[in-house]
Backbone as JSON Lines, residues from 0, in Angstrom:
{"i":0,"aa":"X","n":[46.69,43.53,73.52],"ca":[45.61,45.15,73.76],"c":[45.97,45.59,72.53]}
{"i":1,"aa":"X","n":[45.53,47.01,72.34],"ca":[45.39,47.82,71.62],"c":[46.7,48.83,72.02]}
{"i":2,"aa":"X","n":[47.13,48.97,70.23],"ca":[48.85,49.73,69.83],"c":[47.98,51.51,70.51]}
{"i":3,"aa":"X","n":[48.15,52.3,72.0],"ca":[48.45,53.07,71.86],"c":[49.77,54.29,72.02]}
{"i":4,"aa":"X","n":[49.19,55.87,72.05],"ca":[49.93,57.24,71.97],"c":[50.83,56.84,72.68]}
{"i":5,"aa":"X","n":[51.92,56.29,72.99],"ca":[53.35,55.62,73.71],"c":[54.24,55.11,72.8]}
{"i":6,"aa":"X","n":[54.88,55.31,73.32],"ca":[56.24,54.63,73.12],"c":[55.96,52.98,73.18]}
{"i":7,"aa":"X","n":[56.61,52.16,72.14],"ca":[56.49,50.7,72.71],"c":[57.61,50.35,73.57]}
{"i":8,"aa":"X","n":[56.95,49.69,74.98],"ca":[57.58,49.56,75.75],"c":[57.09,48.01,76.5]}
{"i":9,"aa":"X","n":[58.77,46.81,76.82],"ca":[58.52,45.37,76.81],"c":[57.38,45.64,78.44]}
{"i":10,"aa":"X","n":[56.84,44.58,78.34],"ca":[56.09,43.91,79.82],"c":[56.16,42.48,80.05]}
{"i":11,"aa":"X","n":[55.83,42.56,81.01],"ca":[55.6,40.97,81.35],"c":[54.8,40.87,81.65]}
{"i":12,"aa":"X","n":[54.1,39.63,80.87],"ca":[52.58,39.02,80.82],"c":[52.57,37.95,81.55]}
{"i":13,"aa":"X","n":[51.34,37.55,82.03],"ca":[51.46,35.61,82.22],"c":[49.37,35.21,82.26]}
{"i":14,"aa":"X","n":[49.65,34.05,81.94],"ca":[48.34,33.78,81.97],"c":[47.97,32.75,82.83]}
{"i":15,"aa":"X","n":[46.78,33.47,83.92],"ca":[46.5,32.48,85.08],"c":[44.8,32.48,84.58]}
{"i":16,"aa":"X","n":[44.25,30.94,85.22],"ca":[42.91,31.44,85.65],"c":[41.78,32.22,84.45]}
{"i":17,"aa":"X","n":[42.52,31.66,83.36],"ca":[41.57,32.35,81.86],"c":[41.45,33.77,82.3]}
{"i":18,"aa":"X","n":[42.58,34.72,82.52],"ca":[42.8,36.14,82.26],"c":[44.09,36.5,82.52]}
{"i":19,"aa":"X","n":[44.36,37.1,81.88],"ca":[45.72,37.47,81.58],"c":[46.71,39.06,82.21]}
{"i":20,"aa":"X","n":[47.52,38.53,83.08],"ca":[47.91,39.67,83.86],"c":[49.27,40.32,83.17]}
{"i":21,"aa":"X","n":[48.97,41.28,83.83],"ca":[50.62,42.3,83.15],"c":[51.41,42.95,85.01]}
{"i":22,"aa":"X","n":[52.22,42.61,84.8],"ca":[53.3,43.18,85.58],"c":[53.62,44.55,85.99]}
{"i":23,"aa":"X","n":[53.09,45.3,86.99],"ca":[53.11,46.39,87.65],"c":[54.6,46.4,88.18]}
{"i":24,"aa":"X","n":[55.15,47.36,87.75],"ca":[56.81,47.36,88.54],"c":[56.59,48.13,89.59]}
{"i":25,"aa":"X","n":[55.31,49.38,90.2],"ca":[55.41,50.01,90.88],"c":[55.0,49.28,92.39]}
{"i":26,"aa":"X","n":[54.18,48.29,92.05],"ca":[53.63,47.36,92.85],"c":[53.78,46.48,92.85]}
{"i":27,"aa":"X","n":[54.74,45.94,92.09],"ca":[55.95,44.54,92.09],"c":[54.49,43.54,91.98]}
{"i":28,"aa":"X","n":[54.15,43.48,91.64],"ca":[53.24,42.29,90.95],"c":[52.16,42.3,90.04]}
{"i":29,"aa":"X","n":[51.98,40.77,89.28],"ca":[51.42,41.5,88.45],"c":[49.45,41.29,88.75]}
{"i":30,"aa":"X","n":[49.02,42.25,87.99],"ca":[47.6,42.63,88.08],"c":[47.35,42.6,86.46]}
{"i":31,"aa":"X","n":[45.42,41.76,87.04],"ca":[44.75,41.71,85.79],"c":[44.21,42.83,84.6]}
{"i":32,"aa":"X","n":[44.88,42.4,83.16],"ca":[44.77,43.29,82.77],"c":[44.01,43.92,81.98]}
{"i":33,"aa":"X","n":[43.48,45.05,82.12],"ca":[42.02,45.42,81.42],"c":[42.81,46.53,80.67]}
{"i":34,"aa":"X","n":[41.62,47.15,79.85],"ca":[42.22,48.32,79.13],"c":[42.9,49.19,80.01]}
{"i":35,"aa":"X","n":[41.98,49.79,80.97],"ca":[42.65,51.14,81.68],"c":[43.6,50.49,81.94]}
{"i":36,"aa":"X","n":[44.02,49.33,82.84],"ca":[45.14,48.64,83.63],"c":[46.29,49.02,82.12]}
{"i":37,"aa":"X","n":[45.92,48.81,80.94],"ca":[47.36,48.9,79.66],"c":[47.59,50.11,80.17]}
{"i":38,"aa":"X","n":[46.56,50.93,79.88],"ca":[46.81,52.54,79.78],"c":[47.69,53.05,80.99]}
{"i":39,"aa":"X","n":[47.02,52.76,82.0],"ca":[48.08,53.16,83.24],"c":[49.21,52.45,83.44]}
{"i":40,"aa":"X","n":[49.56,51.34,82.73],"ca":[51.0,50.69,83.08],"c":[51.9,51.14,81.65]}
{"i":41,"aa":"X","n":[51.23,51.4,80.56],"ca":[51.88,52.52,79.69],"c":[52.16,53.57,79.9]}
{"i":42,"aa":"X","n":[51.57,54.45,81.01],"ca":[51.43,55.62,81.57],"c":[53.02,55.51,82.43]}
{"i":43,"aa":"X","n":[52.65,54.37,83.53],"ca":[53.93,54.22,84.39],"c":[55.53,54.02,83.59]}
{"i":44,"aa":"X","n":[55.43,53.75,82.77],"ca":[56.64,52.99,81.9],"c":[57.13,54.47,80.94]}
{"i":45,"aa":"X","n":[55.94,54.94,80.93],"ca":[56.57,56.47,79.88],"c":[57.32,57.33,81.02]}
{"i":46,"aa":"X","n":[56.91,57.54,82.02],"ca":[56.83,58.54,83.08],"c":[58.38,58.09,83.42]}
{"i":47,"aa":"X","n":[58.71,56.95,83.88],"ca":[60.16,55.98,83.79],"c":[61.38,56.3,82.99]}
{"i":48,"aa":"X","n":[60.77,56.15,81.8],"ca":[61.54,55.86,80.37],"c":[61.81,57.35,80.14]}
{"i":49,"aa":"X","n":[60.92,57.64,79.84],"ca":[60.89,58.94,79.31],"c":[61.2,60.42,80.02]}
{"i":50,"aa":"X","n":[60.41,60.47,80.8],"ca":[60.44,61.89,81.94],"c":[61.27,61.7,82.84]}
{"i":51,"aa":"X","n":[62.08,60.47,83.21],"ca":[62.98,60.1,84.11],"c":[62.59,59.71,85.32]}
{"i":52,"aa":"X","n":[61.58,59.66,85.84],"ca":[60.91,59.99,87.25],"c":[61.29,58.28,87.69]}
{"i":53,"aa":"X","n":[62.13,59.04,89.1],"ca":[62.1,57.23,89.83],"c":[60.93,56.75,89.74]}
{"i":54,"aa":"X","n":[60.95,55.3,89.86],"ca":[60.04,54.64,90.16],"c":[59.58,54.78,91.93]}
{"i":55,"aa":"X","n":[60.97,55.37,93.17],"ca":[60.49,54.91,94.01],"c":[59.55,56.25,94.37]}
{"i":56,"aa":"X","n":[59.6,57.27,93.24],"ca":[58.58,58.65,93.55],"c":[57.16,58.0,93.29]}
{"i":57,"aa":"X","n":[56.85,57.38,92.37],"ca":[55.44,57.28,91.17],"c":[54.9,56.2,92.57]}
{"i":58,"aa":"X","n":[53.67,56.41,92.42],"ca":[52.44,55.72,93.42],"c":[51.39,54.92,92.35]}
{"i":59,"aa":"X","n":[50.88,54.1,92.58],"ca":[49.94,53.53,91.82],"c":[48.43,53.36,92.54]}
{"i":60,"aa":"X","n":[47.25,53.64,92.2],"ca":[46.17,53.2,92.57],"c":[46.17,53.13,93.94]}
{"i":61,"aa":"X","n":[46.42,54.17,94.69],"ca":[45.72,54.43,95.95],"c":[44.71,55.29,96.35]}
{"i":62,"aa":"X","n":[44.15,54.81,97.62],"ca":[42.58,55.34,98.2],"c":[42.83,56.83,98.57]}
{"i":63,"aa":"X","n":[41.78,57.6,98.08],"ca":[42.02,58.94,98.71],"c":[40.32,59.09,99.36]}
{"i":64,"aa":"X","n":[40.14,59.9,99.98],"ca":[38.5,60.75,100.38],"c":[38.53,61.76,99.16]}
{"i":65,"aa":"X","n":[36.86,61.84,99.0],"ca":[36.58,63.17,98.12],"c":[35.3,62.98,98.55]}
{"i":66,"aa":"X","n":[35.05,63.79,99.16],"ca":[34.2,64.49,99.79],"c":[33.11,63.29,100.21]}
{"i":67,"aa":"X","n":[33.37,62.73,101.12],"ca":[33.6,61.47,102.51],"c":[33.01,60.34,101.15]}
{"i":68,"aa":"X","n":[33.75,60.38,100.25],"ca":[33.97,59.06,100.02],"c":[34.99,58.39,99.27]}
{"i":69,"aa":"X","n":[35.16,57.17,99.59],"ca":[36.26,56.28,99.35],"c":[36.57,56.18,97.61]}
{"i":70,"aa":"X","n":[37.95,56.95,97.18],"ca":[38.07,57.0,95.96],"c":[39.52,56.77,95.49]}
{"i":71,"aa":"X","n":[39.83,56.12,94.47],"ca":[41.19,55.73,93.84],"c":[41.62,56.43,93.06]}
{"i":72,"aa":"X","n":[43.24,57.19,93.3],"ca":[43.57,57.83,91.97],"c":[44.38,56.63,91.68]}
{"i":73,"aa":"X","n":[44.58,56.71,90.32],"ca":[45.44,56.39,89.14],"c":[46.57,56.58,89.49]}
{"i":74,"aa":"X","n":[47.41,57.64,88.96],"ca":[48.56,57.23,89.42],"c":[49.58,59.04,90.03]}
{"i":75,"aa":"X","n":[50.0,58.75,90.88],"ca":[50.65,60.13,91.5],"c":[52.43,59.6,91.49]}
{"i":76,"aa":"X","n":[52.92,60.97,91.07],"ca":[54.26,60.97,91.27],"c":[54.53,62.48,92.22]}
{"i":77,"aa":"X","n":[55.71,61.74,92.98],"ca":[55.89,63.07,93.96],"c":[57.28,63.79,94.01]}
{"i":78,"aa":"X","n":[57.6,64.98,94.23],"ca":[59.29,65.26,94.09],"c":[59.52,64.46,95.2]}
{"i":79,"aa":"X","n":[60.96,65.01,95.44],"ca":[61.83,64.53,96.45],"c":[61.65,64.63,98.12]}
{"i":80,"aa":"X","n":[60.97,65.72,98.03],"ca":[60.36,65.65,99.61],"c":[58.69,65.15,99.97]}
{"i":81,"aa":"X","n":[58.03,64.95,98.65],"ca":[56.97,64.45,99.17],"c":[55.78,64.85,98.56]}
{"i":82,"aa":"X","n":[56.41,66.26,98.18],"ca":[54.93,66.92,97.43],"c":[54.54,66.31,96.56]}
{"i":83,"aa":"X","n":[53.01,66.25,96.01],"ca":[52.73,66.03,95.07],"c":[53.05,66.63,93.25]}
{"i":84,"aa":"X","n":[53.5,66.04,92.41],"ca":[53.96,67.25,90.96],"c":[52.78,66.98,90.09]}
{"i":85,"aa":"X","n":[52.94,65.6,90.35],"ca":[51.21,65.28,88.81],"c":[50.95,64.05,90.09]}
{"i":86,"aa":"X","n":[49.45,64.5,88.75],"ca":[48.3,63.23,89.0],"c":[47.78,63.11,87.66]}
{"i":87,"aa":"X","n":[47.77,61.92,87.75],"ca":[47.41,61.02,86.44],"c":[45.76,60.15,86.85]}
{"i":88,"aa":"X","n":[45.23,60.52,85.51],"ca":[43.67,60.05,85.55],"c":[43.97,59.25,84.15]}
{"i":89,"aa":"X","n":[43.83,58.0,84.16],"ca":[43.88,57.21,83.12],"c":[42.17,56.7,82.83]}
{"i":90,"aa":"X","n":[41.71,56.4,81.45],"ca":[40.67,55.86,81.12],"c":[40.65,55.3,80.14]}
{"i":91,"aa":"X","n":[40.13,54.09,80.15],"ca":[40.13,52.92,78.69],"c":[40.5,53.64,77.36]}
{"i":92,"aa":"X","n":[41.09,52.93,76.61],"ca":[41.04,54.13,75.35],"c":[40.04,53.92,74.57]}
{"i":93,"aa":"X","n":[38.55,53.07,74.94],"ca":[37.25,53.24,74.16],"c":[36.7,54.91,74.55]}
{"i":94,"aa":"X","n":[37.06,54.91,76.11],"ca":[36.47,55.98,77.1],"c":[36.77,57.63,76.44]}
{"i":95,"aa":"X","n":[35.83,58.49,75.34],"ca":[36.44,59.72,75.23],"c":[36.92,60.81,76.29]}
{"i":96,"aa":"X","n":[37.53,61.51,76.36],"ca":[38.26,62.49,77.41],"c":[36.95,63.77,77.27]}
{"i":97,"aa":"X","n":[36.41,63.95,78.24],"ca":[35.7,64.72,77.66],"c":[35.5,65.71,79.57]}
{"i":98,"aa":"X","n":[34.91,66.61,79.7],"ca":[34.38,67.64,80.86],"c":[34.32,66.48,82.12]}
{"i":99,"aa":"X","n":[33.59,65.39,82.1],"ca":[33.56,64.89,83.1],"c":[34.49,64.25,84.11]}
{"i":100,"aa":"X","n":[35.74,63.64,82.74],"ca":[37.0,63.48,83.17],"c":[37.36,64.44,83.72]}
{"i":101,"aa":"X","n":[37.65,65.62,83.27],"ca":[38.16,66.51,83.82],"c":[38.1,66.8,85.23]}
{"i":102,"aa":"X","n":[36.45,67.39,84.89],"ca":[35.98,67.32,86.47],"c":[35.99,66.13,87.64]}
{"i":103,"aa":"X","n":[36.51,64.72,87.44],"ca":[36.62,63.99,88.4],"c":[38.48,64.06,88.82]}
{"i":104,"aa":"X","n":[39.04,64.31,87.7],"ca":[40.5,64.77,88.38],"c":[40.74,65.96,88.99]}
{"i":105,"aa":"X","n":[39.72,67.39,88.87],"ca":[39.84,68.55,89.47],"c":[39.07,67.62,91.49]}
{"i":106,"aa":"X","n":[37.99,67.01,90.86],"ca":[37.85,66.36,92.53],"c":[38.46,66.13,93.16]}
{"i":107,"aa":"X","n":[39.6,65.24,92.89],"ca":[40.75,64.26,93.58],"c":[41.91,65.47,93.86]}
{"i":108,"aa":"X","n":[42.18,66.36,93.06],"ca":[42.67,67.17,92.97],"c":[43.09,67.97,94.32]}
{"i":109,"aa":"X","n":[41.27,68.53,94.61],"ca":[41.2,69.67,95.39],"c":[41.8,68.7,97.05]}
{"i":110,"aa":"X","n":[42.01,67.45,96.79],"ca":[42.85,66.74,98.29],"c":[44.02,66.78,97.93]}
{"i":111,"aa":"X","n":[44.54,66.45,96.58],"ca":[46.08,66.6,96.21],"c":[47.07,67.36,96.08]}
{"i":112,"aa":"X","n":[46.22,68.56,95.87],"ca":[47.24,69.81,95.4],"c":[48.12,69.43,94.5]}
{"i":113,"aa":"X","n":[47.57,68.72,93.28],"ca":[49.18,68.07,92.69],"c":[49.64,69.85,91.54]}
{"i":114,"aa":"X","n":[51.03,69.77,91.24],"ca":[51.45,70.86,90.69],"c":[50.99,70.75,89.04]}
{"i":115,"aa":"X","n":[50.81,69.42,88.16],"ca":[50.95,68.65,86.99],"c":[49.28,68.11,87.2]}
{"i":116,"aa":"X","n":[48.3,68.05,85.98],"ca":[47.59,67.28,85.85],"c":[47.42,66.21,84.93]}
{"i":117,"aa":"X","n":[47.39,65.22,84.62],"ca":[48.09,64.27,82.85],"c":[45.71,63.43,83.01]}
{"i":118,"aa":"X","n":[45.74,63.81,81.91],"ca":[44.56,63.09,81.32],"c":[44.62,62.07,80.56]}
{"i":119,"aa":"X","n":[44.75,61.02,80.72],"ca":[44.61,60.24,79.3],"c":[43.84,59.35,78.86]}
{"i":120,"aa":"X","n":[43.55,58.39,77.69],"ca":[42.82,57.36,77.29],"c":[43.79,56.19,76.59]}
{"i":121,"aa":"X","n":[45.13,56.99,76.62],"ca":[46.26,56.25,75.81],"c":[46.45,56.37,74.74]}
{"i":122,"aa":"X","n":[45.32,57.11,73.75],"ca":[45.34,57.54,72.72],"c":[45.18,58.94,72.66]}
{"i":123,"aa":"X","n":[44.63,59.88,73.48],"ca":[44.49,61.13,73.68],"c":[45.38,61.02,74.87]}
{"i":124,"aa":"X","n":[46.06,62.73,75.22],"ca":[46.76,62.98,76.04],"c":[46.57,64.51,76.72]}
{"i":125,"aa":"X","n":[46.28,64.84,77.62],"ca":[45.64,66.18,77.74],"c":[46.7,66.52,79.32]}
{"i":126,"aa":"X","n":[47.78,67.48,79.46],"ca":[48.3,67.88,80.32],"c":[48.53,69.53,80.77]}
{"i":127,"aa":"X","n":[48.31,69.63,82.14],"ca":[47.72,71.36,82.45],"c":[48.72,71.73,83.6]}
{"i":128,"aa":"X","n":[48.86,72.51,84.15],"ca":[50.13,72.97,84.98],"c":[48.65,73.96,85.61]}
{"i":129,"aa":"X","n":[48.59,73.65,87.43],"ca":[48.0,74.36,88.19],"c":[48.71,75.62,88.33]}
{"i":130,"aa":"X","n":[47.55,76.98,88.55],"ca":[47.98,77.62,89.17],"c":[46.81,78.19,90.38]}
{"i":131,"aa":"X","n":[47.55,78.08,91.62],"ca":[46.26,77.81,92.77],"c":[45.91,79.42,93.37]}
{"i":132,"aa":"X","n":[47.71,80.33,92.75],"ca":[46.73,81.74,93.23],"c":[45.93,82.19,92.67]}
{"i":133,"aa":"X","n":[46.15,82.25,91.46],"ca":[45.08,83.01,90.05],"c":[44.07,82.15,90.08]}
{"i":134,"aa":"X","n":[43.92,80.34,91.06],"ca":[42.73,79.84,90.67],"c":[42.44,79.24,89.12]}
{"i":135,"aa":"X","n":[43.36,79.13,88.31],"ca":[43.58,78.21,86.99],"c":[44.57,77.29,87.02]}
{"i":136,"aa":"X","n":[44.39,76.92,85.37],"ca":[45.54,75.73,84.97],"c":[45.86,76.35,83.68]}
{"i":137,"aa":"X","n":[46.79,75.89,83.06],"ca":[47.22,76.62,82.19],"c":[47.42,74.72,80.89]}
{"i":138,"aa":"X","n":[46.78,74.84,80.24],"ca":[47.2,73.27,79.11],"c":[48.61,73.31,78.71]}
{"i":139,"aa":"X","n":[49.52,72.28,78.39],"ca":[50.6,72.48,78.04],"c":[51.06,71.18,76.73]}
{"i":140,"aa":"X","n":[52.11,71.42,76.23],"ca":[51.91,70.22,75.14],"c":[52.58,68.85,75.65]}
{"i":141,"aa":"X","n":[53.31,69.01,77.0],"ca":[53.48,67.7,77.68],"c":[53.76,68.8,79.02]}
{"i":142,"aa":"X","n":[54.25,67.19,80.12],"ca":[54.98,67.21,81.35],"c":[55.86,67.27,81.25]}
{"i":143,"aa":"X","n":[56.34,68.15,82.23],"ca":[58.14,68.37,82.7],"c":[58.8,66.9,82.99]}
{"i":144,"aa":"X","n":[60.33,66.81,82.46],"ca":[60.83,66.01,82.49],"c":[61.37,66.34,84.05]}
{"i":145,"aa":"X","n":[61.64,64.77,84.86],"ca":[62.09,65.0,86.22],"c":[62.99,65.8,86.28]}
{"i":146,"aa":"X","n":[63.04,65.92,87.66],"ca":[64.58,67.47,88.1],"c":[64.27,66.99,89.63]}
{"i":147,"aa":"X","n":[65.44,67.38,89.97],"ca":[65.85,67.38,91.66],"c":[65.29,68.1,92.32]}
């Protein structure tokens, strides 16, 4: 797979039925390795390894309802009392991050109310902090490390 703009992580892979699978440490199973999944797995390892978020507070690919339509978010991180701290939208490396990508994560966040948003295609990462009282967001250089 393509080298991404994350530190190097050791992943478990397997071949089966003409597909390559990568082990998802959150879902605790092998999943088909597609470009977007490669980005998602690097994000998860980044959150665990670099930002020190516990695996137990991370959810991957869960269904939500947005405007009566079933959607799936990529990654959500909770705090220790169950509030959503971070919502991550992952795109394949060849997909540029555009206003459309931001519109997508904003629609998802209307239901989730995350404190921080991250949009990434594995090469470019954009982070922002939500301010619900002012109804705006502030771009950041990084997302914060886990704090208890």
